[in-house]
C-alpha positions in Angstrom: 122.6 -39.7 8.1 126.2 -39.1 8.6 126.5 -35.7 7.5 122.9 -35.3 9.9 124.6 -36.7 12.5 128.1 -35.1 12.7 126.1 -31.4 12.3 123.8 -32.6 16.1 126.8 -32.8 17.6 128.3 -30.0 17.0 125.6 -28.2 17.7 125.9 -29.9 21.1 128.9 -29.4 22.3 128.5 -25.7 21.2 125.7 -25.5 23.7 127.2 -27.4 26.6 130.4 -24.9 25.8 127.8 -22.0 26.4 126.4 -23.7 29.3 129.6 -23.5 30.4 130.6 -20.1 30.4 127.4 -18.9 31.5 128.1 -21.1 34.6 131.9 -19.2 35.1 130.1 -15.7 34.9 127.8 -16.9 37.6 130.6 -18.1 39.7 132.4 -14.8 39.2 129.9 -12.6 40.1 129.0 -15.0 43.3 132.7 -14.4 44.7 132.5 -11.0 43.3 129.3 -10.2 45.4 131.0 -12.2 48.8 133.8 -9.6 48.3 132.1 -6.8 48.1 130.3 -8.6 51.4 132.8 -9.2 53.2 134.5 -5.9 52.5 131.6 -4.4 53.8 131.1 -6.1 57.0 134.6 -5.6 57.6 134.4 -1.8 57.2 131.1 -2.1 59.2 133.1 -3.8 62.4 135.5 -1.4 62.1 133.5 1.6 62.8 132.0 -0.6 65.4 135.3 -1.0 67.1 136.0 2.4 66.8 132.8 3.9 68.5 132.5 1.2 71.4 136.8 2.8 71.8 135.0 5.8 72.4 132.5 4.9 74.5 134.5 3.2 76.8 137.0 6.2 76.4 134.9 8.9 77.9 133.4 5.9 80.5 136.8 5.9 82.1 137.1 9.9 81.9 134.6 10.3 83.6 134.8 8.0 86.9 138.6 9.8 86.8 136.6 13.4 87.4 134.1 12.2 89.7 136.7 10.1 91.9 138.7 13.4 92.0 136.4 15.9 92.5 135.0 14.0 96.2 137.9 14.1 98.0 137.8 18.3 96.9 134.2 18.6 98.1 135.3 17.1 101.3 138.2 19.1 101.5 136.2 22.1 101.6 133.1 21.0 103.7 135.8 20.4 106.8 137.8 23.2 106.2 136.8 24.9 109.9 138.9 21.6 111.2 141.4 24.2 112.5 139.4 25.1 115.4 139.7 21.9 117.0 143.1 21.7 117.2 145.4 21.9 120.4 147.7 24.3 119.5 147.6 28.2 118.9 146.1 29.3 115.6 148.9 32.1 113.9 151.6 33.3 115.8 150.6 35.8 118.9 152.2 39.0 120.5 151.0 41.1 122.2 150.6 44.2 119.2 147.4 45.9 118.3 146.0 44.1 115.0 143.6 45.2 112.2 142.2 43.7 109.2 139.5 45.0 107.1 136.2 43.0 106.0 135.5 41.7 102.2 132.0 41.5 101.7 131.4 40.8 105.7 127.7 41.1 106.3 128.0 39.2 109.7 126.0 38.9 113.1 127.7 37.9 116.0 125.7 35.2 117.9 127.3 32.8 120.1 130.5 33.2 122.1 132.7 30.0 123.4 135.9 29.5 125.5 137.7 27.2 126.3 141.4 26.4 128.1 144.4 24.6 127.1 147.3 23.2 128.5 149.3 26.2 126.9 146.3 29.3 125.4 143.1 30.4 126.4 140.5 30.3 123.1 137.5 32.4 122.4 135.4 31.6 119.9 132.4 34.1 118.2 130.9 32.5 115.9 128.9 34.7 113.1 125.6 34.4 111.0 125.9 35.3 107.6 127.9 36.0 104.5 131.5 37.3 103.7 134.6 37.5 105.7 134.5 39.2 108.9 137.5 42.5 109.8 138.8 43.0 113.0 140.9 45.9 114.8 141.8 45.0 119.0 143.8 46.5 121.5 145.4 45.4 125.3 144.4 48.8 127.1 144.0 49.0 130.6 141.3 51.6 130.6 138.7 50.2 127.7 136.2 52.4 125.7 133.0 51.4 125.0 132.3 52.3 120.8 129.1 54.4 121.2 129.6 56.6 124.0 133.6 56.9 124.6 132.8 55.9 128.4 136.1 53.8 129.7 134.5 50.6 130.7 134.9 48.0 134.3 136.0 44.7 133.9 137.5 41.7 136.1 141.2 41.7 135.4 144.0 43.9 134.9 144.2 43.9 131.4 141.4 44.0 128.8 142.0 43.1 125.3 139.2 45.2 122.7 137.6 44.0 120.0 136.2 45.7 117.2 134.6 43.0 114.2 134.1 44.7 110.9 131.9 43.8 108.6 128.9 43.2 111.2 124.4 43.8 110.8 122.1 44.3 113.7 121.0 40.6 114.2 117.5 41.9 112.4 118.7 43.1 109.0 119.6 39.2 108.9 116.0 38.8 110.4 117.2 36.5 113.6 116.5 37.2 117.3 118.8 39.0 119.8 121.7 36.3 120.7 122.8 36.0 124.2 126.8 37.2 123.6 128.1 37.0 127.1 129.9 34.5 128.6 130.1 33.1 131.9 133.7 32.6 132.7 134.5 30.8 135.7 138.4 31.9 136.5 138.9 28.5 138.1 138.7 26.7 134.6 140.3 29.2 132.5 143.9 30.2 132.3 144.2 33.6 131.9 140.5 35.0 130.7 138.7 36.2 132.8 136.0 37.6 131.6 134.4 38.2 127.7 131.6 40.7 127.1 129.2 42.0 124.2 129.1 45.8 123.8 126.9 45.6 121.3 126.7 46.9 117.9 127.2 50.1 115.8 128.0 51.6 112.4 128.9 47.8 110.9 130.9 47.0 114.1 130.3 44.7 117.1 132.9 45.6 119.5 134.1 42.9 122.3 135.8 43.1 125.8 138.0 40.3 127.1 139.9 40.0 130.4 142.6 39.5 131.4 144.5 38.6 134.4 147.7 40.0 132.5 149.2 41.2 129.3 149.7 38.2 127.2 150.5 37.5 123.5 147.4 36.9 121.4 145.9 35.7 117.6 143.2 36.2 115.8 142.0 33.9 113.0 139.0 34.3 111.0 137.7 30.7 109.5 134.9 29.5 107.8 132.3 26.8 107.3 130.8 28.1 109.1 132.0 31.8 110.0 133.9 32.2 113.6 136.8 34.7 114.6 139.3 32.5 116.6 141.1 34.5 119.4 143.4 32.5 121.5 145.1 34.2 124.6 149.1 32.5 124.9 149.7 31.5 128.9 
């Protein structure tokens, strides 16, 4: 009986030892799985954080780009503002002036005249594309571009202006505009007359009557296209 009891106790101890080893193995597996899971979670978190940073950086870049572009567009849309200036554009003198057109396909559509403290301004509005050219001359005997005949005018000196790079109105599908400005000599400083002499072979001719010889400047402005002639008093 004693021998049999001792045998049973050894079996029981062996079973308990085996169970303990099994539990230890389970704990090791569980610990390893937890470590793997934590490592995977940590790696996923880092990737997510990296993607989020890229998105934020991209959004900020677009925002800066939009902020920079808007003022540039606004500046381009208002590039014609100098016309309203109360000072002469360019450097006036009495010499003949010439400028070549740049792909000009333009039609004169209107004339505006205004007087300022130190100068008179004539603005010739243009419809079409490209940049106009011009040739100008102060003379006491202006001649017609097409016929060469001497033109009578109001005043003692004439500024003869040929705008080049121009078309006939029908070539742009517009009606013939009224290009003869009514000038009241009492409301201007030195300009006595502004008259269109017509268009011929890519050149539109204008006559500006003056009370005497004056320095002048010519400037081309865009948005919209126009030619600005300033006559110094």
